[in-house]
N, C-alpha and C positions, 0 to 999 in steps of 0.2 A: 504494500500500500504506500502510495507516495505521500509526500507532505501536503500537497494540494488536496488530495482526497481526504486526508485526516482532518484538515481544517474545514472542509465542506461538511463532513459528518458532525464535527463539533458545533458548527454554526447551525445546522439543522436541529440538533438536540437542544441547543440553547433557545432557539426560537420556539420549539415545541413545548419546552418547560415553561417559558414565559406565557405562551398562549394558554396552556393548561391553568396557570395561575390566574390569568384574567378570566378564564372560563369558570373558575370557582366563585368569582365575585359576580360576574354578569355574563350570562350565556350569549345574549344578543351582541354585546360588545366584542366577545371572543369571535363570533361569526364574522362581524364586520372587519375586525383586525386580521383574521385569517384570510379573508378575501383580498384585502389590501396587500398583505404579505405575499400572497400567491401571484398577484399582478407584478409586484416588484421582482419576484424570483424569475418569472417568465421574461420580463424586460431585461434583466441582467444576463440571462442565458442568451437571449436574442442578440444583445449587444456584443457578446463575445464572438459570435459567428457572423456578424454583419460585416461585409467587405467595406473597407474604407474607400470612399470615393475621392479621387483627386480633384483638384481645382482645374477648371478649364483654362484656356488661353486668356491671359490677362486677369485672372482671378475671378471670373464670373462663376456662378454656380448654376 
């Protein structure tokens, strides 16, 4: 297991424990927070694989 995989597992465990703690106080808040964190995770993953677009001639986009 690489260091990057280990850090990812630790991050997921940390988020799940925090989400469970919020769920003990307020279930609707935990559902909203879980949805937001899911969107953030998908966007982070998409950003890692998105090709970088270079600038055109003269710096136009």
